[in-house]
C-alpha positions in Angstrom: 0.0 0.0 0.0 1.0 3.6 -0.5 1.2 5.8 2.5 -0.3 9.3 2.5 3.1 10.9 2.8 4.3 8.9 -0.3 1.3 10.2 -2.2 1.9 13.8 -1.1 3.4 15.0 -4.4 0.1 14.1 -6.1 -1.7 16.8 -4.1 0.8 19.6 -4.5 -0.1 22.3 -7.0 3.1 24.0 -8.1 2.4 27.8 -7.8 2.5 29.4 -11.2 4.6 32.3 -10.0 7.2 29.9 -8.6 7.2 27.9 -11.9 7.7 31.1 -13.9 10.6 32.2 -11.6 12.2 28.7 -11.7 11.8 28.5 -7.9 12.5 25.0 -6.5 13.3 23.5 -3.1 12.1 21.7 0.0 9.7 23.3 2.4 9.7 21.6 5.8 6.3 21.9 7.7 6.0 21.0 11.4 2.7 20.2 12.9 1.0 18.2 15.7 -1.3 15.3 15.2 -3.9 15.8 18.0 -5.4 13.1 20.1 -8.3 12.8 17.5 -5.9 12.5 14.6 -6.5 16.0 13.3 -3.5 18.2 12.2 -3.0 21.3 14.3 -0.4 24.0 14.8 1.1 23.6 11.3 3.8 26.1 10.4 6.8 26.4 8.1 10.0 25.3 9.7 12.2 25.7 6.7 11.1 28.2 4.1 12.0 28.4 0.4 9.6 31.0 -1.1 6.4 32.5 0.2 4.3 30.9 -2.6 5.8 27.5 -2.1 5.5 27.8 1.7 1.8 28.6 1.4 1.2 25.6 -0.9 3.1 23.3 1.4 0.9 24.4 4.4 -2.3 24.1 2.3 -1.4 20.5 1.4 -0.5 19.5 5.0 -3.6 21.2 6.5 -5.9 19.5 4.0 -4.6 16.0 4.7 -7.2 13.5 6.2 -7.0 12.6 9.8 -4.0 10.6 10.9 -3.9 7.8 13.4 -3.0 9.4 16.7 0.0 8.4 18.8 -0.6 6.1 21.7 1.1 6.0 25.1 0.0 3.6 27.8 -3.1 2.8 25.8 -4.2 6.5 25.5 -4.2 8.7 22.5 -1.5 11.4 22.7 -0.4 14.4 20.6 2.7 13.8 18.4 4.8 16.4 16.7 5.9 15.7 13.1 8.0 17.5 10.5 7.4 16.7 6.8 9.3 17.8 3.8 7.3 19.0 0.8 9.6 18.9 -2.3 9.1 21.3 -5.2 11.0 20.3 -8.4 10.5 21.6 -11.9 10.8 19.1 -14.7 
């Protein structure tokens, strides 16, 4: 099976302005998976370009619920950092 993170590039819409400027790079977004699996407190940890940063945040925030972390049988919040890569052909 393909994980949601592996499929992430499918959901990224390369901003037109970044394409026109030839802007590429890797935006790192940090967020917390809450006890109900929702993504909260997402922010750009490593910036490339304002348009790419905005798109990376949009993609992360629009992801379906994750499976929450567990500790001693209870759901807990877990902090993650995910790289969203922008590469022109």
